C-alpha angles and dihedrals in degrees: 000000000000118000106182111146113269136145091214123092086187090067089052090052091051094048091046091053090046098048097036105026092174088072094059099080090054093056117105112264092249091054092047089054092053091049092050092049093049092046091052093047091051097045093250104109098099092042089051089052089054092050091050090050092050091053093046089243098121096080091056092062126092115267091247091058091045090054092052091050092045090054090051090050092054091050091050093049090051091049091050091050089052092051092050090048091051091050088054091049091050091050089051091050090052094048110127095012097090090230116143122232101226110175127208134200120340099007089050092050091052096045090050091047092229110187097237091052092070105113093007114144111226118187106189144004121256123198132190120213136158113270090243090059096052098091092052092045093049092050092047092051093046089055088058098049107276118126138176111277095203114067096174112111094220092051090050091052092045092058101035099045105029112020135071095243143041120257110286115274127216129196113243094224108026095033088221115156129231133185122201111206127190093180140008095236131046118268090234095044127123090234114058132186134175117248095201095083090050092053093043092051097046116130128218115240111247111248093014110083112204095020115109139179135187118277115266097262091044091048090055093047092050090051089052092050091047093054102039101035107031093061097220092135097132097050106049104343095129092049090049091051090051089049088058090049091050093048093049093047093047102042094032089075091063116098112255095009097122094050090046091049093053094047092045092051090053092047093050095041090242100120094117096053087048090053090053091048096049094045093047094046093047093049099034104036105019087239112185103244123164109254091224090057093050092049094046093049093046091049095048096042095054089201108199122238095255091055090050090051089050095054094040099049115004103046096046091049090055103038100038107083125237125224106296092233091062104086119209128005122292116245094262092050091048090053091047091050091050092049092050091047091051091046092052091055092044088055091046103051141021117250095258089061099030100059096051090043094053091043090054092048091049092048091048092050092046091050091050092050091050091049091047093052091051094050102044 
């Protein structure tokens, strides 16, 4: 059973229902309600329904609960259809350009029909291209209705000069969102990796000619980087942790996967994010990970003490949900969230860029709050 640090018994109930779905029907009705509310808030309700169905636990639930889960399943199926449609539209936009459609994150999980992706809510489509191909890709997408969603000149410069992706794009009619990546880490970040091996090792999706995803080990490493370096712990941190758990459980059954994962992490300079991922999954999700792999990764990563404190105390406090009737974060959680937010920016940019950037963000937020108070 998971034992990440958290002051919330509600988070323990949710993880128990997620990892051992057969226990959910036996929970008291009040506890079931809390689990359902937390699962909905964290984008996990439809995925929980799928896990209950797979363990033949759905029929043992009251009809009211079954109706709630059924509604979540229908929403997730509609979202997945939309994602698959968008992938087809992107492929059509790239037709004749020679550009590959290499999917990242949620869209990749859906197109590969990975087991843990059933019921997963995916909001946008992420693509990986070489940096040299970005101008052609952007022009092709603009011709088919996508446009940049951030008109501000500073935001444009922030993405195009410093980050690992172009400014987010949105379709003019469907309002679907698309991110074009040329790397999985910012160009100005403290941790750097080469995207060329990721592109070279991409694998075509069976049954979908022209649609590609990262190779299994690379997919796992990207998920680790996304969770532990992007700093989006409060939004979908728990879902991203469970994605890592799902990837490890699925690909971990393949012969040679664990050795390949270790070697790939060393080659791509991503051994420390992998160490965070393996430790967090083992302690938070009871993920079956070979002990030799965990020890080798921990030894090679040489993760410093402050990073171990972060993953042991700060991240769980932020990503594990509190009881839904407790509004707003407690002071310790607020401090933890602020420290993780600051850390994510410190990893992303050197100080000569970071300080002006944070000052600009603070000034923009302060100006908005002043305007809002005057207009309400």
